[in-house]
Each structure stands twice: as C-alpha cells, then as structure tokens.
DRENZA-706023 format. One line per field, with one value per residue (C-alpha): residue number from 1; x, y, z; residue in one letter. Coordinates in steps of 0.1 Angstrom, whole numbers, plus 5000, padded with zeros to 4 digits. Each point is the difference from the previous one (the first is absolute). Last residue first. Example, Ala and Ser with C-alpha at 12.3 -4.5 7.8 and 13.67 -1.06 7.14 Angstrom:
// residues 2
n (2;1) .
x (5137;4986) .
y (4989;4966) .
z (5071;5007) .
res (S;A) .
// end
This chain:
// residues 435
n (435;434;433;432;431;430;429;428;427;426;425;424;423;422;421;420;419;418;417;416;415;414;413;412;411;410;409;408;407;406;405;404;403;402;401;400;399;398;397;396;395;394;393;392;391;390;389;388;387;386;385;384;383;382;381;380;379;378;377;376;375;374;373;372;371;370;369;368;367;366;365;364;363;362;361;360;359;358;357;356;355;354;353;352;351;350;349;348;347;346;345;344;343;342;341;340;339;338;337;336;335;334;333;332;331;330;329;328;327;326;325;324;323;322;321;320;319;318;317;316;315;314;313;312;311;310;309;308;307;306;305;304;303;302;301;300;299;298;297;296;295;294;293;292;291;290;289;288;287;286;285;284;283;282;281;280;279;278;277;276;275;274;273;272;271;270;269;268;267;266;265;264;263;262;261;260;259;258;257;256;255;254;253;252;251;250;249;248;247;246;245;244;243;242;241;240;239;238;237;236;235;234;233;232;231;230;229;228;227;226;225;224;223;222;221;220;219;218;217;216;215;214;213;212;211;210;209;208;207;206;205;204;203;202;201;200;199;198;197;196;195;194;193;192;191;190;189;188;187;186;185;184;183;182;181;180;179;178;177;176;175;174;173;172;171;170;169;168;167;166;165;164;163;162;161;160;159;158;157;156;155;154;153;152;151;150;149;148;147;146;145;144;143;142;141;140;139;138;137;136;135;134;133;132;131;130;129;128;127;126;125;124;123;122;121;120;119;118;117;116;115;114;113;112;111;110;109;108;107;106;105;104;103;102;101;100;99;98;97;96;95;94;93;92;91;90;89;88;87;86;85;84;83;82;81;80;79;78;77;76;75;74;73;72;71;70;69;68;67;66;65;64;63;62;61;60;59;58;57;56;55;54;53;52;51;50;49;48;47;46;45;44;43;42;41;40;39;38;37;36;35;34;33;32;31;30;29;28;27;26;25;24;23;22;21;20;19;18;17;16;15;14;13;12;11;10;9;8;7;6;5;4;3;2;1) .
x (4845;5028;4985;4965;5013;5021;4969;4980;5027;5002;4962;5001;5029;4978;5011;5015;4975;5009;5025;4992;5023;5026;5005;5026;5025;5029;4995;5031;4985;4968;5021;5020;4968;4983;5029;5004;4969;5018;5030;4979;4983;5034;5013;4973;5024;5021;5013;5035;5017;5027;5037;5029;5025;5020;5034;5021;4981;5008;5037;5001;4982;4971;5000;5015;4983;4966;5008;5007;4969;4978;5015;4992;4965;4994;4972;4985;5005;4978;4969;5005;5006;4969;4977;5016;5032;5038;5021;5032;5018;5025;4994;5027;4974;5013;5026;4980;4968;5019;5015;4964;4991;5030;4991;4965;5011;5023;4973;4977;5026;4999;4962;4999;5025;4982;4966;5015;5021;4970;5017;5007;4979;5020;5004;4962;4991;5006;5019;4994;4966;4988;5012;4980;4969;5001;5003;4969;4980;5010;4994;4965;4994;4981;5023;5029;5033;5016;5036;5013;5023;4971;4980;5028;5005;4963;5001;5029;4983;4969;5020;5021;5037;5006;4977;5000;5037;4991;5015;4975;4973;4962;4994;4992;5037;5012;5031;5034;5009;5027;5000;4996;4980;4986;4962;4996;5018;4971;5011;4977;5014;5000;4973;5022;5006;5031;5012;5020;4974;5001;4969;4999;4979;4997;4970;4978;5012;5034;5003;5035;5008;5031;5014;5015;5006;4990;4985;4968;5005;4991;4965;4981;5007;5024;4982;4966;5011;5019;4969;4980;5027;4999;4962;5003;4979;4964;4991;4963;4988;4968;4985;4975;4983;5001;4977;5024;4991;5007;5030;5013;4998;5018;5028;5004;5003;5015;5027;5005;4993;5006;5015;5036;4997;4986;4999;4979;4985;4998;4980;4976;4998;5032;5020;5021;5023;5002;5022;4989;4984;4980;5002;4969;4998;4966;4999;4998;4967;4979;4972;4996;4986;5016;4977;5029;4980;4983;5032;5016;4970;4996;5037;4996;4969;5015;5034;4987;4978;5031;5019;4971;4996;5038;5002;5031;4992;4987;5033;5019;4981;4985;5009;5007;4970;5004;4991;4984;5014;4984;5014;4989;5015;5037;5020;5021;5002;4980;4972;5001;4975;5012;4993;5017;4995;5010;5023;5023;4996;4979;5009;4977;5006;4972;5009;4984;5000;4996;4998;5037;5005;5036;5019;5008;5017;4993;5031;4999;5006;5035;5032;5011;4969;4977;4981;4964;4970;4991;4984;4984;5010;4978;4969;4998;5005;5030;5016;4995;5014;5030;5008;4999;5020;5026;5004;5005;5026;5019;5001;5030;4976;5017;5015;4965;4980;5017;4986;4965;5002;5003;4978;5013;5030;4987;4966;5008;5030;4980;4971;5023;5020;4968;4985;5031;5000;4963;5007;5029;4980;4972;5025;5009;5033;5022;5029;4994;4965;4971;4966) .
y (5215;4994;4968;5014;5030;4978;4979;5032;5012;4967;5000;5036;4990;4972;4965;4983;4979;4964;4983;4964;4970;5012;5037;5019;5021;4991;4962;4999;5029;4980;4969;5017;5016;4966;4987;5033;4993;4969;5021;5024;4970;4984;5034;5004;4989;5031;5017;5006;4966;4994;4998;4979;5015;4975;5009;4989;4967;4993;5003;4983;4968;4997;4984;5030;5026;4984;4996;5038;5008;4980;5019;5033;4988;4994;5021;5019;4970;4978;5023;5008;4964;4989;5023;4993;5016;4996;5014;4984;5024;5000;4963;4973;4974;4967;5011;5029;4980;4972;5026;5013;4965;4998;5034;4988;4969;5022;5025;4971;4989;5035;5000;4967;5012;5033;4983;4977;5027;5023;5034;5017;5030;5031;5008;5005;4993;4963;4982;4962;5004;5028;4978;4971;5021;5015;4964;4990;5029;4993;4962;5003;5000;4972;4998;5025;4983;4983;4990;4966;4991;4982;5032;5021;4973;5001;5038;4999;4972;5021;5032;4983;4997;4965;4977;5026;4993;4964;4973;4973;4996;4999;5036;5010;4993;4973;5011;4988;4968;5021;5036;5030;4984;5027;4998;5037;5010;4987;5027;5022;5016;5037;5021;5021;5037;4997;4970;4974;4996;4970;4994;4984;4979;4992;4988;5016;5032;5008;5011;5003;5024;4990;5029;5009;5033;5021;5034;4993;4970;5018;5008;5012;4978;4974;4998;4995;4973;4982;4998;4987;4973;4991;4996;4974;5009;5005;5026;5000;5017;5021;4993;4975;5028;4995;4981;4977;4963;4984;5022;4996;4962;5000;5022;4979;4966;4984;4976;4986;5027;4987;5032;4989;4983;5030;4989;5027;4998;5032;4995;4970;4985;5013;4992;5023;4993;5019;4988;5007;5026;5024;5036;5009;5028;5010;5017;5033;5008;5026;4976;4993;5035;5018;5012;4999;4979;4980;4990;4992;4979;4980;4990;4990;4979;4979;4999;4988;4974;4987;4996;4981;4977;4993;4991;5018;5000;4965;4988;5017;4979;5019;5034;5035;4999;5023;5037;5018;5034;5028;5030;5029;5028;4994;5023;4979;5029;4978;4997;4974;4976;4978;4965;4984;4964;4993;4980;4982;5022;5000;5035;5015;5030;5016;5024;5031;5020;5035;5016;5005;5019;4994;5033;5028;5034;5028;5020;5038;5019;5008;5017;4972;4981;5007;4970;4990;4984;4963;4992;4965;4966;4968;5018;4984;5033;5008;4967;5004;5036;4988;4973;5023;5028;4975;4985;5035;5010;4968;4972;4991;4998;5026;5019;5006;5002;5032;5019;4986;5014;4978;4993;4974;4979;4965;5001;5025;4978;4968;5015;5015;4968;4979;5022;4997;4962;4998;5022;4978;4968;5015;5009;4964;4986;4980;5024;5016;5012;4978;5011) .
z (5055;4974;4988;4996;4981;4978;4991;4992;4977;4982;4995;4986;4977;4985;5005;4969;4980;5005;4976;4996;4998;5024;5009;4979;5019;4977;5005;5023;5020;5007;5007;5027;5014;5002;5022;5019;5021;5014;5009;5020;5018;5008;5012;5026;5028;4996;4968;5011;4997;5026;4992;4987;4976;4978;4985;5030;5001;4964;5007;5034;4992;5024;5036;5019;4979;5006;5037;5004;4979;5024;5029;4984;4991;5037;5014;4970;4979;5022;4998;4963;4992;5019;4981;4967;4987;5000;4971;4987;4977;4971;4996;4997;4990;5014;5025;5013;5003;5018;5023;5008;5011;5023;5015;5004;5020;5020;5009;5010;5026;5014;5000;5019;5026;5005;5005;5026;5018;5004;5001;5033;5008;5008;4963;4998;4964;5006;4971;5005;5017;4976;4970;5013;5006;4965;4987;5019;4987;4964;5004;5014;5037;5018;5029;4999;4991;5031;4996;5012;4971;4982;5002;4985;4973;4991;4998;4976;4980;4994;4994;4973;5009;5013;4980;4972;4995;4992;5022;4993;4973;5005;4987;5036;5007;5023;5019;4988;4981;4982;5012;4978;4972;4977;5004;5010;4968;4978;4975;4980;4968;4993;4984;4977;5002;5022;4980;5021;5027;5024;5021;5034;5024;5037;5021;5026;4985;4986;4964;4984;4972;4981;4979;4967;4981;5030;4995;5019;5022;5032;4989;4969;4970;5015;5033;4983;4976;5028;5021;4970;4996;5037;4998;4971;4970;4988;4973;4993;4969;4996;4966;5014;5020;5037;5024;5018;5002;4966;4992;5035;4998;4966;5013;5031;4983;5032;4991;5035;5026;5035;5014;5000;4967;4981;4964;4984;4965;4979;4967;5003;4965;4984;5031;5021;5030;5033;5028;5036;5022;4979;4988;4979;4973;4987;4966;4981;5017;4983;4992;5037;5005;5029;5028;5025;5025;4973;4984;5033;5011;4968;5002;5036;4995;4972;5016;5033;4982;4981;5033;5016;4970;5000;5037;5011;5038;4996;4985;5028;5026;5029;5013;4987;4976;4971;5003;4970;4994;4979;4982;4979;4979;5005;4978;4977;4975;4976;5026;5027;5015;5029;5012;5031;5009;5035;5023;4977;4970;4968;4989;4974;4978;4980;4971;4986;4968;4987;5034;5005;4967;4993;4998;4976;5004;4975;4992;5004;4968;4991;5011;5024;5009;5029;5014;4995;5017;5002;4967;4997;4988;4999;4989;4966;4982;5023;4992;4963;5000;5021;4975;4971;5017;5012;4966;4984;5027;4992;5026;5022;5030;5023;4971;4985;5032;5011;4970;5006;5036;5030;5031;5003;5008;5008;4983;4973;4990;5000;4980;4974;4995;4999;4974;4978;5004;4990;4970;4990;5003;4979;4973;5000;5014;4976;5005;4966;5011;4990;4985) .
res (X;X;X;X;X;X;X;X;X;X;X;X;X;X;X;X;X;X;X;X;X;X;X;X;X;X;X;X;X;X;X;X;X;X;X;X;X;X;X;X;X;X;X;X;X;X;X;X;X;X;X;X;X;X;X;X;X;X;X;X;X;X;X;X;X;X;X;X;X;X;X;X;X;X;X;X;X;X;X;X;X;X;X;X;X;X;X;X;X;X;X;X;X;X;X;X;X;X;X;X;X;X;X;X;X;X;X;X;X;X;X;X;X;X;X;X;X;X;X;X;X;X;X;X;X;X;X;X;X;X;X;X;X;X;X;X;X;X;X;X;X;X;X;X;X;X;X;X;X;X;X;X;X;X;X;X;X;X;X;X;X;X;X;X;X;X;X;X;X;X;X;X;X;X;X;X;X;X;X;X;X;X;X;X;X;X;X;X;X;X;X;X;X;X;X;X;X;X;X;X;X;X;X;X;X;X;X;X;X;X;X;X;X;X;X;X;X;X;X;X;X;X;X;X;X;X;X;X;X;X;X;X;X;X;X;X;X;X;X;X;X;X;X;X;X;X;X;X;X;X;X;X;X;X;X;X;X;X;X;X;X;X;X;X;X;X;X;X;X;X;X;X;X;X;X;X;X;X;X;X;X;X;X;X;X;X;X;X;X;X;X;X;X;X;X;X;X;X;X;X;X;X;X;X;X;X;X;X;X;X;X;X;X;X;X;X;X;X;X;X;X;X;X;X;X;X;X;X;X;X;X;X;X;X;X;X;X;X;X;X;X;X;X;X;X;X;X;X;X;X;X;X;X;X;X;X;X;X;X;X;X;X;X;X;X;X;X;X;X;X;X;X;X;X;X;X;X;X;X;X;X;X;X;X;X;X;X;X;X;X;X;X;X;X;X;X;X;X;X;X;X;X;X;X;X;X;X;X;X;X;X;X;X;X;X;X;X;X;X;X;X;X;X;X;X;X;X;X;X;X;X;X;X;X;X) .
// end
C-alpha cells in the first residue's frame, strides 16, 4: 500500500520509529506527550510507535514527572542494553577496539600496538591488522559477556579513502600506509567470527571523528563544521548536515609549498609534510633537535612540546623546537584559511592525539594566521576550537556508524531480528557496568 507521497505505509512507519528513537536518544527521557511536538507526530502515532518499541525492548520506562492537574506522566528512554556496537580506530601507533551499549557506555576495550620502527608498509601489514581486529573483537565481546547476535554492527575508522564495490564491500585506498585497494570488509567477513547478519561500516578516520564531535562534542548545535584530525598525518571531515555523516577530505595533501618537502604520499609540498606529527618530528631532527631515542611518536611529540614550552618559567625554551613549531603554526593557519574560504563553516574543530597536544599550546597562534590568510567575511563567522571528546573520539565515531543506520532503519536489525534480551539480562549487564 502506498501513501499519496509515493512512500509506502511501511516507509512511514519506519520514519515515525526513527523520529521517536532519535528524539529519545538525544533529548530523553521524555514523556509521550512531549514526544508529539518534538517529533511532529500525532498523539496516536506516538502511542503506537512507543508501544512497538517497548514491546521490542528498545524503549523502557524511566520514572515519571508530575503534570499540571493530572496523573504523573511516564518518562521513556532508550534501553541501553537492547543493542551494542563495536568501534575500531586503525591509528598510526595502535589499533583501538571498544564495545559500547546503546547509551555509548564503554563496556570493554583492548588496544593492539603497531610497530613504531621499520617500514610503514610492514607496520600496516594487512594480514597483521586483520588478525588484530579478529582477536580484539572476540576479546571485547568475551570480556563484557555480550552475545555477538546482539551487535548492531562494527564500525571501523581507517587511514585513507574508502570506496565500495558489489563484490568486496568497503575497499581502502590508503596511499600513505601502503594500502592499494585493500578489500578490508571482505577480509574481515572471512576472518572475524561474527554472524553473517552483523554489518561492517568502514570509513575514513577523520569522518568518524567528525561524526562523534557533531553528535556529542564541540560540534553539537553547529549547522556546519570542519573537523580536522591530527595524528601522524593530517585529515579532515566537512559536515553540512549536523545529523549526517559528513564527507572526508584529504586535506593533508593540499599543496602548501610548490616543490616543497617530500610527503609520505609521494608528492611534494603537502600540508602533511609540514604539519603531521611524523613530519614535525623529522623537521625538528633535521634542524638539530634531539627527539628521545626509540620513543614512539606520541612520546616524542610530548618531549618536543615540553622543550619548546618548558613548565618551569625559569628554564629557557629550546629555540630549535620553538622555531619549528612556530613555522608549523603558520602552515596550519594557512591550511585553516583554505578551509574557511572553501567551505565557510560555522566552526573548525581540532582533534586527534597530536591535534589535542598541539592545539593546547598554540591554537591561538594558528587562529591568528588563519584570520590573516582567509577572506575577512567568512573568517569573522568561523569559530576555531578544540574537540572535546579526547583522543578516543575516532573510536566513538566509528561505533556511531552502525547506530546511525540502526536509527535510519527505525530500530530494525538487518536481515534477521534476534530475540530482544530479557529485562533480567539487561539489569545484570547494567549492574556489571556500574560496578
């Protein structure tokens, strides 16, 4: 049966369920009466949708509030134990795997370090990465005692461009890590022991960072934003719909100096060749600095910042480290100016482990250069700040990928609908989490 708009009755029911689930997720607990104007649905539609969701275990009662002259109104919320997501961050120094419930409470985590020395292609050996994911996914499920059948999906943030093919699903083109058309989704399906109905959502790590910051971090409330990810390399995500997934940008490979430094992508003069943590440490070393021997990038960058900005005001700063960082601030400011001129965002947000370290020291300087190089009008309307979700934001955003689809499908699991967990099982899980 089709509605007048061409949508089927099934489509309308799914959209109504999506509207209720999203409103409860972001603004709950809420009463049935409040859900009407919040979703634009009639009271009858709200009652029908809520009854379905409660029966399926997706929504539960959460106490009551007094009403003016009537009976107390029952509050409703998403049942956190009715579904679970796994988020994965394939980063520069480690692979982080986390298991979350629907409330994004972390239930279990594991980290698998990647080699800090040797060829980059060896560090990102595809078979090694897939093995880390296979073992890590099994570990977090086992640790939290969560049945794999209750997974809404596995979200994975990766370095590089993600394309999709009918045969292999998500295929990763990660030029800087030596990944040339790696069929990562197919490899995971063949290797990881999960039910066939559990979907994989694989996307650029900057995009998953943007998703997290827009939903729960410094981007919340903004109509548009560019979220930049600083780690060993540099990436960005532009978001023009606060509820949408955003679009990944290879911003780190914007040319900032013609015939400049060789970038790890093979080109010359890329922003990443000057501002990524790996390049930053190389430039310090070339200028005569001494990063700690054998240290990973995170430790070495911390040492560089400590040398340039000593905690003891009586200690003079390391002139070499300070000069390299000041030059980097100008490169970043010019890169931010390009983002402002191209996209005119309401906000630019800085995240990633290196971005949070660097931003805490010289974001004000970077902002000054950005306003100097950008057109005055859009620059005056763009706020620049740090992300608020910390270095784990990529993993959180990856876990949101299956959740976004779950809501878009009206809270229906793909292919098969497992039996909802019993209330006793949900209560036992919450008790374990709170303890």
